[in-house]
C-alpha positions as CSV (number, residue, x, y, z in Angstrom):
1,M,7.5,-17.1,-10.4
2,P,8.9,-18.5,-7.2
3,R,6.3,-19.5,-4.6
4,D,7.8,-17.4,-1.8
5,V,7.3,-13.7,-2.5
6,R,10.6,-12.9,-0.8
7,E,12.3,-14.5,-3.9
8,W,10.4,-12.3,-6.3
9,L,12.6,-9.2,-5.7
10,P,16.0,-8.7,-4.2
11,P,16.2,-7.8,-0.5
12,E,17.3,-4.2,-1.2
13,H,14.2,-3.5,-3.4
14,L,12.2,-0.4,-2.5
15,C,9.1,-2.4,-1.7
16,W,10.8,-4.1,1.3
17,K,11.9,-0.7,2.6
18,A,8.4,0.7,2.2
19,L,7.0,-2.3,4.2
20,D,9.7,-1.8,6.9
21,V,8.9,1.9,7.3
22,S,5.2,1.4,7.3
23,S,5.4,-1.2,10.0
24,C,7.0,1.5,12.2
25,L,4.2,4.0,11.3
26,T,1.4,1.6,11.9
27,C,-1.8,3.4,12.8
28,R,-2.3,3.1,16.6
29,R,-6.1,3.1,16.6
30,S,-6.8,0.0,14.7
31,R,-5.2,-2.7,12.6
32,T,-7.7,-2.5,9.8
33,A,-9.0,0.4,7.9
34,T,-12.6,1.4,8.6
35,V,-14.9,0.3,5.8
36,T,-18.3,1.8,5.4
37,T,-19.0,0.8,1.8
38,G,-19.1,-3.0,2.2
39,G,-15.6,-3.4,0.7
40,V,-12.5,-5.1,1.9
41,A,-10.9,-3.6,5.1
42,Y,-7.2,-3.3,4.2
43,P,-4.6,-3.1,6.9
44,P,-3.5,0.6,7.2
45,A,0.2,-0.4,7.3
46,R,-0.2,-2.0,3.9
47,L,-1.9,1.0,2.4
48,I,0.8,3.3,3.9
49,A,3.5,1.1,2.4
50,L,1.7,1.2,-0.9
51,L,1.6,5.0,-0.9
52,L,5.2,5.3,0.2
53,Y,6.3,2.9,-2.5
54,C,4.2,4.6,-5.3
55,Y,5.0,8.1,-4.2
56,S,8.7,7.3,-4.2
57,K,8.4,6.1,-7.8
58,G,6.5,9.3,-8.8
59,V,3.1,7.6,-9.0
60,R,0.6,9.8,-7.2
61,S,-2.7,9.4,-9.0
62,S,-5.0,6.9,-7.2
63,R,-6.0,5.5,-10.6
64,R,-2.3,4.9,-11.5
65,I,-1.7,3.3,-8.1
66,E,-4.7,1.0,-8.8
67,Q,-3.1,0.1,-12.1
68,A,0.3,-0.5,-10.4
69,C,-1.4,-3.0,-8.1
70,W,-2.0,-5.1,-11.3
71,D,1.3,-4.5,-13.1
72,D,4.0,-3.7,-10.6
73,V,5.6,-6.6,-8.7
74,G,6.5,-4.4,-5.8
75,C,2.9,-3.2,-5.4
76,R,1.7,-6.8,-5.6
77,I,4.0,-7.8,-2.8
78,I,3.0,-4.9,-0.6
79,T,-0.7,-5.5,-1.1
80,A,-0.4,-9.3,-0.7
81,N,-1.7,-9.6,-4.3
82,W,-4.9,-7.7,-3.4
83,R,-6.3,-5.5,-6.2
84,V,-6.7,-2.2,-4.3
85,D,-9.1,0.1,-6.3
86,H,-8.6,3.8,-6.8
87,S,-11.5,4.8,-4.7
88,T,-10.0,2.9,-1.7
89,V,-6.7,4.7,-2.2
90,A,-8.4,8.1,-2.5
91,R,-10.6,7.6,0.5
92,F,-7.6,6.5,2.6
93,V,-5.5,9.5,1.6
94,R,-8.5,11.9,2.2
95,R,-9.3,10.3,5.6
96,H,-5.6,10.3,6.8
97,R,-4.2,13.3,5.0
98,A,-3.0,15.1,8.2
99,A,-1.2,12.0,9.5
100,L,0.3,11.2,6.1
101,N,1.6,14.8,5.8
102,S,3.3,14.7,9.2
């Protein structure tokens, strides 16, 4: 694989569009998600991009999104190669459901 992730997928790929849209929708309160369990604090814009990307591909289950973070190149680019677990995805969706629905 090329060293620069911008070479992994073509410029018109859905993952780049999800990242662009999420940067416009960045949470105004903070730049990192609140973590109360001792885990990693992921940037909300990245989690929003991950959800946009996965939902657009028909992947809605938090466990399948977790698996996609291992298998899907687009997800790996969006998450900067982090392995986002299903409980993080589920908590983020639950915590920000109203904002995500609007």
